[in-house]
N, C-alpha and C positions, 0 to 999 in steps of 0.2 A: 604566497602562503595565506593571503587574506581570505581566499575562498574556503580553505580548510578550517581556518579559525572560525569563520562564520557559521559553519555547520557542526563544529565540535566545541563550541564555547558554552557560555551560560545560556539558559533558556531565553534571556532577553536578547543576546547576540543572535541566537538561532532565529528567533521571531523576527528580528530586524532584517536579517538576511533574506528570509522568504517573503516578508512584506515588500521588500524592495523588488524582488523578482516579479511579484504580481502587479505592483504599481507601475513597473516599467514594461509590462507585458513580455517579460523574458521567460516564456513558458513553453519552450520548444519540446519538452517531453509530453505535452498535452496533445493527444491525437484528435481531440474534439468530439469523440464519441466513446461509448463503452468499447473496450478492447474485445475482439472477437472471441479469443479463448475464454475470457471470463463470461461473456454473454452466453456462449454455448454451455458452459458449466451451469450457469443460473437457469437456463432453459430446461435442464433435466432435473432440477430440484422439485420435489413434490411437496415438501413441508414448508409452507410459506410463513410459518410462525417462528422459524429459526431467528435467533438473535445474532445480528451481523454487525461487525465493526469494520470500517474502512479507514485505516490510519494513514496519515499523510495524504489525505484524499484530494487535496487541491480543488479542482473544479468538479470533482465527484461525479463523473459521468456514470460510473458503476452504480453509485447510490441512486441516481435518478432512474436508471434502468430497473433496478430492483424494486424501487418504490412503485413505479407505474405498472409493474407486473405483479403487484399484490403483496410484496414483502414489506410489511409496515413496521417491522422491528429492526430497522436499519439505523446505525449510528455513524455519523461522519465526524472524523476527528482530524483537526489540523492546527498547527501552532500559529498559523497566519489568520488573523481576523479578516484580512482582505480576501483571502481565498474563500472563506466561508460566506462573506458578504456577497461575493460574486456568484456563488452557488445559490444563495437565497434570492438574489435578484432574478436569476435565470429560471429558478424553479421555486416560486413562492409557496407552493402547496406543501412543501416538505416541512414536517414539524420542527419548529425552532428549538424545542427542547432536546432534539436529537442531533443538533449541531454542536459539537464540542470543541471549543477553542482551548486546547490544552497541549502540553508536552506529552507525547506518547509515553515516554518513560516514567511519567508520574501518574498515568491513568491506572485505575484499579477496579473497574467493573469486570464482569465475566461474560463470555460470548460462546455461542455454538460454532461460529464461523468467522474467521478473519480473512479479508481479501487483501492480497498484496498486489498493488499496481503502482510501480515506479516510486515506492517509498523506500524499500530496502536499498536501492541503488542511490538514493539521495542522502542517506546518512553516512557519516564518516566510517570507513572500513574498520576503524578501531572499536566502533560500537556494535559490530555485527553479532558478536557472541551475546552481548547485552540484549540486542534485539531478539535473538532466538529465545533467550531466557524469559524476556518480557512477554512475548507472544505465548509461550508455554503457560505462564502464570495467568494470562487473561482468558485462556480457553477453558471451558468446562471439560469434564471427563469425555474423552473421545472427540473432542472438538477438533476442527480442521483449520489449517492454514492453506489457502488456495490462491493461486495466482501465477505470476510470471517473474522469473529471475533472468537477468542477462548472463548468457554464457559467452562473454565477449569482454575484451579489455579495450578501454577507450584511450586514444592517444592524448587527448587534451586533459588538463587537470580537471578533476570532478568538482561538484557533481555534474552528471551522473558518474558513479564509480562502477566499473565492471567487476567481473570475477570469473571463477571457473567451477566446474562441477566438483572437482576434488575439494576445493575450498568450502563449498556449500555443504558437502557431505560431512566434513569435520565440524562445521558450525552447528548444523541442525540434528545430526544423528544422536547426540546425547538426549535430546528432548522429544524427538518425533520418529514415528515409523513412516517410511516413504511408500505411500500408496501409489502415487504417480510422480515420476521424475524423468521427464522425457522431452526431447526437442519438440517445440510447439510446431504443429503442422499448419496452423491457421493464423500465424502472426501477420500483421500488416507488412506490406512490401519492404519498407525500409528496415524492418527488423527480422526479416526471414533468415532463418539459420542462426540467429543470435539470441534467441529466447528459449528458455525451458519452462514448460508448464508443470506446476507442482500441485500435488494434493498431499499434504503432510498431516498425519494424525497424531494427536498428542499421546505421548507414552504415559 
């Protein structure tokens, strides 16, 4: 049960849990590059002034891809200072004032777009409704939550925590209209058939 406590305790406990993951290089969720579904979504965006938040960003490959492609209004949020330091070392051109070492649930700015990449699956399932509510509150009118959700249950104790489409519909439908909610056709090989790509629009 220590794992669950570490991701569902106080902010200090959660921070310690994830700092340990980064200090010990236990980052098996990190595929080392921007995920293909998110990359292709970004490629079709024409308005590069959109304000973007990537919560639980970790090594933030999505943020790097956005920034080098002209999206300058990108904010990277993670509770782990080590994660943000790793990103800063790898990509020193990224504005330091857009690196936010915070608890996502305490954040209070607003955004046009929030990108979901292995953050939802890292939080305790008890906090999933809270996540949906928080994303809704952080998005501007007609703002979007875009990214990937696992349509798969993991055998090992999480994180990551899996889930089902039925569960996600119940969690998100009070707050979002589902523009896209479909099996990802361009996931990486190890995740083929196990991810759904989402574009959820704030109600």
